[in-house]
Phi, psi and omega in degrees: 000127179277163188297336180293335181264000184274118180298132174082004180265128177239155180292320187273328191238018181064210177282146178220161179216144175227134179223138179215154177215147176259134186235148179275075176209150172292166177300321180297315180290324177295321177296316178301317179297312182297322185264355177293157178306319181291316180293315180301320180299326181293314186262334184254318186118184182277123175231137180302319178199156175212136176259123179277077180224143177304133178091353181289125178264142181224159171216124182272165176301330181281355178092018177270126179249153175182178178223134176287124182259322179225129176228108176239096183311138180071003183227308192203143167232136174227129185209157169280147187216114185218105172297154183304329184279353182268140178287326184233152175281150172255174175247126179246130176235131176242124180239145175247112186248134178295133179274166180299325180272126178303145180084005178237148182224139174267123176263124184239126172254126177228126182233133179229175184067037174274145191273353181198166176297321179298316179297320178301315180295318178301315183288328176300313179298316181300309185290327175296319178294319179299314180297320178299315181290326175297320178298318179294320179297322179298326183289328184294000000 
């Protein structure tokens, strides 16, 4: 299969994946959910503490390392994201987008610089599961 036919492969950013869901929460409440200890544990992993500030470096209990590159409260997080088993870091971007219906927000996970189609598929499954669990957490 040549690279032109490979789903999710870009010339500049390697393999990438994007997953999104719309949730019945304002952008502010969606940000609170995402950055709360329970929400954060779903997408990032266990961290004793994390400061949502540009340049903050983290390492989770699960061995994921990274640095926050962009922090726009209620709108966007962009960070390097590298599990211990990966040779290279990927870039993860989480955006909170206003939905057409007031009081609803689309949560978007976009990850690039993935090293293979298999890794892309693994991350697609992961981010879909994270969004499902965030929706469930919101209901509680």
